Legacy VTK file of the C-alpha trace (Angstrom):
# vtk DataFile Version 3.0
C-alpha trace
ASCII
DATASET POLYDATA
POINTS 164 float
-57.649 -91.605 29.015
-56.880 -90.234 32.403
-57.098 -86.739 33.932
-53.801 -84.813 33.605
-54.379 -83.306 37.106
-55.406 -86.185 39.315
-55.260 -89.405 37.264
-59.046 -90.257 37.374
-60.834 -91.150 34.109
-61.139 -88.071 32.009
-64.458 -86.799 30.598
-63.209 -83.544 29.038
-60.675 -83.301 26.206
-59.403 -80.002 24.929
-57.065 -79.313 22.021
-55.430 -75.960 21.909
-53.588 -75.097 18.618
-51.038 -72.264 18.658
-48.900 -71.471 15.701
-49.570 -75.030 14.324
-48.504 -76.737 17.660
-51.372 -78.578 19.337
-51.631 -79.163 23.039
-54.211 -81.648 24.398
-55.600 -81.422 27.879
-57.609 -84.265 29.564
-59.638 -83.508 32.715
-61.972 -85.506 34.992
-65.336 -84.105 35.886
-64.145 -82.568 39.211
-61.052 -80.915 37.719
-63.055 -79.662 34.808
-65.485 -78.028 37.229
-62.581 -76.452 39.115
-61.164 -75.223 35.929
-64.568 -73.643 34.998
-65.064 -75.822 31.922
-68.206 -77.605 33.193
-71.080 -76.097 35.079
-71.545 -77.943 38.350
-75.338 -77.552 38.354
-77.358 -80.010 36.278
-79.239 -78.585 33.375
-81.794 -81.356 32.911
-83.425 -84.337 34.631
-81.130 -86.651 32.788
-77.993 -84.859 34.112
-79.441 -85.351 37.601
-80.060 -89.023 37.026
-76.654 -89.737 35.475
-74.563 -87.477 37.724
-73.514 -90.235 40.062
-72.351 -92.321 37.102
-70.403 -89.468 35.426
-66.920 -90.839 36.165
-67.903 -94.323 34.931
-69.574 -93.288 31.756
-67.527 -93.090 28.519
-65.906 -89.655 28.048
-67.495 -86.906 25.913
-65.310 -85.768 23.142
-65.320 -82.031 23.207
-63.010 -79.790 21.046
-62.217 -76.600 22.787
-60.037 -74.750 20.283
-59.005 -71.242 21.232
-57.697 -68.524 18.862
-54.169 -67.658 20.003
-54.545 -64.062 18.996
-57.907 -62.880 20.323
-58.610 -65.798 22.742
-62.120 -66.452 21.165
-63.021 -70.051 21.915
-64.783 -72.529 19.710
-67.695 -72.555 22.311
-68.062 -68.803 22.013
-67.982 -68.973 18.178
-70.817 -71.638 18.280
-72.907 -69.580 20.548
-72.555 -66.130 18.802
-71.430 -67.111 15.340
-69.047 -64.152 15.518
-65.226 -64.285 15.136
-62.902 -62.093 17.140
-60.145 -61.431 14.540
-58.904 -62.453 11.035
-56.914 -65.333 12.461
-60.109 -67.034 13.677
-60.923 -67.930 10.090
-57.935 -70.132 10.072
-58.425 -71.516 13.591
-62.129 -72.264 13.212
-61.952 -73.360 9.455
-63.719 -76.608 9.867
-66.654 -75.185 11.792
-67.038 -72.324 9.387
-67.087 -74.701 6.437
-69.897 -76.802 8.047
-72.016 -73.622 8.629
-71.373 -72.467 5.050
-72.216 -75.811 3.534
-75.609 -75.746 5.364
-76.319 -72.182 4.063
-74.879 -72.666 0.586
-74.638 -76.300 -0.427
-72.940 -75.618 -3.714
-69.209 -75.413 -4.028
-68.712 -72.798 -6.663
-70.125 -69.270 -7.081
-72.414 -68.986 -10.086
-73.280 -65.443 -10.986
-73.460 -63.665 -14.316
-70.881 -61.197 -14.921
-71.849 -57.531 -14.059
-73.193 -55.685 -17.109
-71.431 -52.537 -18.096
-72.896 -49.312 -16.681
-74.707 -46.860 -18.835
-72.057 -44.208 -18.244
-69.501 -46.591 -19.636
-71.594 -47.129 -22.695
-72.005 -43.387 -23.170
-68.231 -42.954 -22.997
-67.710 -45.714 -25.484
-70.282 -44.266 -27.915
-68.840 -40.753 -27.488
-65.324 -42.210 -28.241
-66.800 -43.926 -31.199
-68.411 -40.665 -32.430
-65.105 -38.801 -32.068
-63.297 -41.493 -34.029
-65.851 -41.244 -36.835
-65.602 -37.420 -36.905
-61.822 -37.625 -37.214
-62.159 -39.994 -40.181
-64.665 -37.591 -41.709
-62.371 -34.656 -41.213
-59.364 -36.597 -42.701
-61.613 -37.457 -45.741
-62.631 -33.797 -45.963
-58.988 -32.617 -45.993
-58.153 -35.282 -48.583
-60.923 -33.953 -50.887
-59.679 -30.349 -50.067
-62.966 -29.459 -48.363
-61.259 -27.276 -45.663
-64.363 -25.419 -44.506
-66.095 -28.781 -43.730
-62.952 -30.041 -42.081
-62.847 -26.975 -39.762
-66.448 -27.460 -38.767
-65.780 -31.139 -37.989
-62.745 -30.164 -35.967
-64.945 -27.775 -33.812
-67.336 -30.692 -33.219
-64.500 -32.890 -32.122
-63.084 -30.211 -29.708
-66.654 -29.812 -28.253
-67.082 -33.536 -27.668
-63.578 -33.739 -26.143
-64.194 -30.870 -23.732
-67.360 -32.606 -22.493
-65.114 -35.594 -21.369
-63.140 -33.428 -19.058
LINES 1 165
164 0 1 2 3 4 5 6 7 8 9 10 11 12 13 14 15 16 17 18 19 20 21 22 23 24 25 26 27 28 29 30 31 32 33 34 35 36 37 38 39 40 41 42 43 44 45 46 47 48 49 50 51 52 53 54 55 56 57 58 59 60 61 62 63 64 65 66 67 68 69 70 71 72 73 74 75 76 77 78 79 80 81 82 83 84 85 86 87 88 89 90 91 92 93 94 95 96 97 98 99 100 101 102 103 104 105 106 107 108 109 110 111 112 113 114 115 116 117 118 119 120 121 122 123 124 125 126 127 128 129 130 131 132 133 134 135 136 137 138 139 140 141 142 143 144 145 146 147 148 149 150 151 152 153 154 155 156 157 158 159 160 161 162 163
């Protein structure tokens, strides 16, 4: 592939995806340095050795995807592991999946269901007690033990007032 600016062999390839439409940019080393994509200073002894052959060597395949909403680049995300906005989750989906698969190699979440809280159990036992008392009260009325039914009714009202 050739540089989009000057026509020399390209060493930098960028794909920008905006609203599902991709735009590819190909740049040679000099144009990439002018654009600020590459740092002109060598970072290692190997860079110094191979710098004269940079235009001859096969191109490096670099994805430089940028979020269209917050302008966070893939390079920034790889360095900081921080996303700029919710849209970044869709834009950097492949990279996020790679990171997650290293951290959690399983594909499904396996957790036991959360046990009921004690307060919920207390509410259920109180409701069960009220139900039993109502049955006892109904039985007392059926047997014409009205004094016992009145006492049971007071107990039910006391339990119900605790709920409020």
